[in-house]
C-alpha positions as CSV (number, residue, x, y, z in Angstrom):
1,X,-38.2,-150.1,-22.6
2,X,-39.0,-148.2,-25.6
3,X,-39.7,-144.1,-24.9
4,X,-43.4,-143.2,-24.9
5,X,-44.2,-140.7,-26.7
6,X,-47.5,-138.7,-26.4
7,X,-49.0,-136.8,-29.8
8,X,-51.7,-134.3,-29.4
9,X,-53.1,-134.0,-33.0
10,X,-56.8,-133.4,-34.6
11,X,-55.5,-133.6,-38.1
12,X,-55.3,-137.7,-38.6
13,X,-53.1,-137.3,-41.6
14,X,-50.5,-135.6,-39.9
15,X,-50.9,-137.8,-36.5
16,X,-50.4,-141.0,-38.8
17,X,-46.9,-139.7,-40.4
18,X,-45.9,-138.6,-36.9
19,X,-47.1,-141.9,-35.2
20,X,-45.5,-144.2,-38.2
21,X,-42.0,-142.7,-38.0
22,X,-41.5,-142.4,-34.5
23,X,-43.0,-146.0,-34.2
24,X,-40.4,-146.7,-36.8
25,X,-37.5,-145.5,-35.0
26,X,-38.7,-147.6,-31.6
27,X,-40.9,-145.0,-29.9
28,X,-44.0,-146.1,-28.4
29,X,-46.8,-143.9,-29.0
30,X,-50.4,-142.7,-28.1
31,X,-52.4,-140.5,-30.0
32,X,-55.5,-138.0,-28.5
33,X,-57.7,-135.6,-31.0
34,X,-58.3,-132.6,-28.3
35,X,-56.7,-130.6,-26.1
36,X,-58.5,-131.7,-22.5
37,X,-57.8,-135.1,-23.3
38,X,-54.2,-134.6,-24.1
39,X,-53.5,-132.8,-20.7
40,X,-55.3,-135.4,-18.9
41,X,-53.0,-138.0,-19.8
42,X,-50.1,-135.5,-19.8
43,X,-51.0,-134.8,-16.2
44,X,-51.5,-138.4,-14.8
45,X,-49.3,-140.8,-17.4
46,X,-45.5,-141.0,-17.9
47,X,-44.1,-139.7,-21.3
48,X,-40.8,-139.0,-22.8
49,X,-41.9,-136.1,-24.5
50,X,-45.0,-134.7,-26.0
51,X,-45.5,-133.5,-29.7
52,X,-48.3,-130.7,-28.9
53,X,-50.2,-129.1,-32.1
54,X,-51.6,-125.7,-31.4
55,X,-55.0,-125.2,-33.3
56,X,-56.6,-127.8,-31.6
57,X,-60.4,-128.3,-30.7
58,X,-61.7,-126.9,-27.5
59,X,-59.0,-126.3,-25.3
60,X,-55.9,-125.0,-27.6
61,X,-52.4,-126.2,-27.4
62,X,-51.3,-122.6,-25.6
63,X,-53.8,-123.3,-22.7
64,X,-52.7,-127.2,-22.6
65,X,-48.9,-126.1,-22.5
66,X,-49.7,-123.4,-19.8
67,X,-51.4,-125.7,-17.8
68,X,-49.0,-128.2,-17.7
69,X,-46.3,-126.0,-16.8
70,X,-48.7,-124.6,-13.6
71,X,-49.0,-128.1,-12.9
72,X,-45.1,-128.4,-12.8
73,X,-45.1,-131.0,-15.5
74,X,-41.9,-130.9,-16.7
75,X,-41.9,-133.1,-20.1
76,X,-40.4,-132.1,-22.7
77,X,-43.0,-130.5,-25.1
78,X,-42.3,-129.9,-29.2
79,X,-45.0,-127.9,-30.6
80,X,-46.2,-128.4,-34.1
81,X,-47.4,-124.9,-36.0
82,X,-48.0,-123.7,-38.9
83,X,-45.2,-122.3,-41.7
84,X,-44.2,-119.0,-40.8
85,X,-46.2,-118.4,-37.8
86,X,-43.4,-116.9,-36.1
87,X,-46.0,-115.4,-33.2
88,X,-47.1,-118.7,-32.2
89,X,-43.6,-119.8,-32.0
90,X,-42.6,-117.3,-29.8
91,X,-45.8,-117.5,-27.6
92,X,-45.1,-121.1,-27.5
93,X,-41.6,-121.0,-26.2
94,X,-42.3,-118.2,-23.5
95,X,-44.9,-120.6,-22.1
96,X,-42.2,-123.5,-21.5
97,X,-42.4,-125.3,-25.2
98,X,-38.6,-126.8,-25.6
99,X,-38.8,-126.8,-29.3
100,X,-40.9,-126.1,-32.7
101,X,-41.5,-127.9,-35.7
102,X,-43.4,-126.1,-38.6
103,X,-45.7,-127.7,-41.1
104,X,-45.3,-129.4,-43.2
105,X,-42.1,-130.9,-42.1
106,X,-39.8,-133.9,-43.0
107,X,-39.1,-137.2,-41.1
108,X,-35.2,-136.4,-40.9
109,X,-36.3,-133.3,-38.9
110,X,-38.8,-134.9,-37.1
111,X,-36.8,-137.4,-35.9
112,X,-33.2,-135.1,-35.5
113,X,-35.8,-132.6,-33.1
114,X,-37.2,-135.5,-31.3
115,X,-33.6,-136.9,-30.3
116,X,-32.0,-133.6,-29.9
117,X,-34.6,-132.7,-27.2
118,X,-34.7,-136.2,-25.6
119,X,-30.9,-136.2,-25.3
120,X,-31.7,-132.1,-23.7
121,X,-33.9,-133.5,-21.5
122,X,-31.9,-136.5,-20.3
123,X,-28.7,-134.4,-19.4
124,X,-30.3,-132.3,-17.3
125,X,-32.2,-134.4,-15.0
126,X,-28.8,-136.1,-15.0
127,X,-26.9,-133.5,-13.3
128,X,-25.8,-133.9,-10.0
129,X,-27.4,-131.9,-7.4
130,X,-24.9,-130.8,-4.1
131,X,-26.0,-130.5,-0.8
132,X,-27.7,-127.5,1.0
133,X,-24.3,-126.8,2.6
134,X,-22.2,-126.9,-0.6
135,X,-24.4,-125.0,-2.6
136,X,-22.8,-121.9,-4.7
137,X,-23.4,-118.6,-5.0
138,X,-22.9,-115.8,-7.5
139,X,-23.3,-112.2,-6.2
140,X,-23.6,-109.8,-8.5
141,X,-25.6,-106.6,-8.1
142,X,-29.1,-107.2,-6.8
143,X,-28.7,-110.6,-7.2
144,X,-28.0,-113.7,-6.0
145,X,-27.8,-116.8,-8.0
146,X,-27.5,-120.2,-6.7
147,X,-26.1,-122.5,-9.8
148,X,-26.8,-125.8,-8.4
149,X,-30.4,-125.2,-7.6
150,X,-31.2,-123.4,-10.3
151,X,-32.3,-120.5,-8.1
152,X,-32.3,-116.5,-8.0
153,X,-32.7,-114.6,-5.0
154,X,-33.1,-110.6,-5.2
155,X,-34.7,-107.8,-2.5
156,X,-36.0,-110.3,-0.3
157,X,-37.9,-112.8,-2.6
158,X,-37.2,-115.3,-5.6
159,X,-37.1,-115.1,-8.9
160,X,-39.0,-117.9,-10.4
161,X,-37.1,-118.4,-13.8
162,X,-37.7,-121.6,-16.5
163,X,-34.5,-123.8,-16.5
164,X,-33.2,-122.0,-19.8
165,X,-34.1,-118.5,-18.5
166,X,-31.6,-119.5,-15.7
167,X,-28.9,-120.8,-17.8
168,X,-28.8,-118.1,-19.9
169,X,-28.6,-115.9,-17.0
170,X,-26.0,-117.9,-15.5
171,X,-24.2,-117.7,-18.5
172,X,-24.0,-114.0,-19.2
173,X,-23.5,-113.5,-14.7
174,X,-20.4,-115.4,-15.1
175,X,-18.9,-113.1,-17.7
176,X,-20.4,-109.3,-16.6
177,X,-19.5,-107.0,-19.2
178,X,-18.3,-109.1,-22.0
179,X,-20.7,-109.3,-25.7
180,X,-21.7,-112.8,-25.7
181,X,-23.1,-113.8,-29.2
182,X,-26.2,-115.6,-30.0
183,X,-24.3,-118.5,-31.5
184,X,-22.5,-118.8,-28.1
185,X,-25.8,-118.9,-26.1
186,X,-27.2,-121.5,-28.7
187,X,-24.5,-123.5,-28.4
188,X,-24.0,-123.5,-24.7
189,X,-27.5,-123.2,-23.3
190,X,-29.2,-125.9,-26.2
191,X,-26.3,-127.6,-27.3
192,X,-24.6,-127.7,-30.9
193,X,-27.1,-130.2,-32.2
194,X,-29.8,-127.9,-31.3
195,X,-31.8,-127.4,-34.9
196,X,-34.0,-124.0,-34.2
197,X,-33.0,-120.6,-35.1
198,X,-31.5,-117.7,-32.7
199,X,-35.2,-116.4,-32.4
200,X,-35.6,-118.5,-29.5
201,X,-32.5,-117.2,-27.9
202,X,-34.0,-113.7,-27.9
203,X,-37.2,-115.0,-26.9
204,X,-35.7,-116.5,-23.6
205,X,-33.8,-113.2,-23.4
206,X,-36.2,-110.7,-23.9
207,X,-38.6,-113.1,-21.1
208,X,-35.6,-112.8,-18.7
209,X,-35.2,-109.4,-18.6
210,X,-38.6,-108.2,-17.7
211,X,-38.7,-110.8,-15.0
212,X,-35.5,-109.1,-13.9
213,X,-36.8,-105.8,-14.2
214,X,-40.0,-106.6,-11.9
215,X,-37.3,-107.8,-8.9
216,X,-34.5,-105.6,-9.3
217,X,-32.9,-102.4,-10.8
218,X,-29.0,-102.8,-10.9
219,X,-28.2,-105.9,-12.9
220,X,-29.2,-105.4,-16.6
221,X,-29.3,-107.0,-19.8
222,X,-28.1,-105.3,-22.8
223,X,-28.9,-105.6,-26.6
224,X,-25.6,-105.4,-28.7
225,X,-27.0,-105.1,-32.2
226,X,-26.2,-107.7,-34.6
227,X,-24.2,-109.6,-32.2
228,X,-25.7,-110.7,-28.9
229,X,-26.3,-109.8,-25.5
230,X,-23.8,-108.2,-22.5
231,X,-24.7,-108.5,-18.6
232,X,-24.2,-105.5,-16.8
233,X,-24.3,-103.9,-13.5
234,X,-25.8,-100.4,-13.3
235,X,-24.0,-98.6,-10.6
236,X,-26.2,-95.9,-10.2
237,X,-29.4,-98.0,-9.9
238,X,-27.3,-99.8,-7.0
239,X,-26.4,-96.5,-5.3
240,X,-30.1,-95.1,-5.6
241,X,-31.2,-98.0,-3.6
242,X,-28.9,-98.2,-1.2
């Protein structure tokens, strides 16, 4: 059975371009021209991947994406955005998009990004889940990290993280005090075939840092200018909380 793709795009020419090229690669495509209908289909039908334009009539792409994630729809989403609209890219990634393509784009880029996102999504779905009795726990500062359940616990409450935020935290927590480059994070968390830029890493680290700061004070992520990031435990904060 071919992969079913939902294209939420109100520009007919672009929708036809995406449809034609994906169909040539064996994908089964479906196109809707407004956000509300796209949201309804994404919630009630099964798709391998969704292409989401941001500038849609009625309900815009940001609203669609936010409602999808609020409804626990984990279908991979590639956002379609105007050239050089960095603020749109950042907002889309924060809301849970898996990748983005800037307009205009080439056929090779479209197909490469589609293939890469689907491959990462399937790799995550195929990861084995251990039983409750076999869960590993990494304790660092105020945090308890459960790698096999993608859960983080701190000061009596669970911290809600998106999958990529969790994977960034886990990689840093397994190497406390060590400077991790953006390239390392990109390759480990997103894969060597990820085409997006390092800005993706920065956006996820920024979001992760804010969530950690809201729930605890001892574990912090320090930015090393021009290099990457380092996770460390603030001993003073730990002492003051004890």
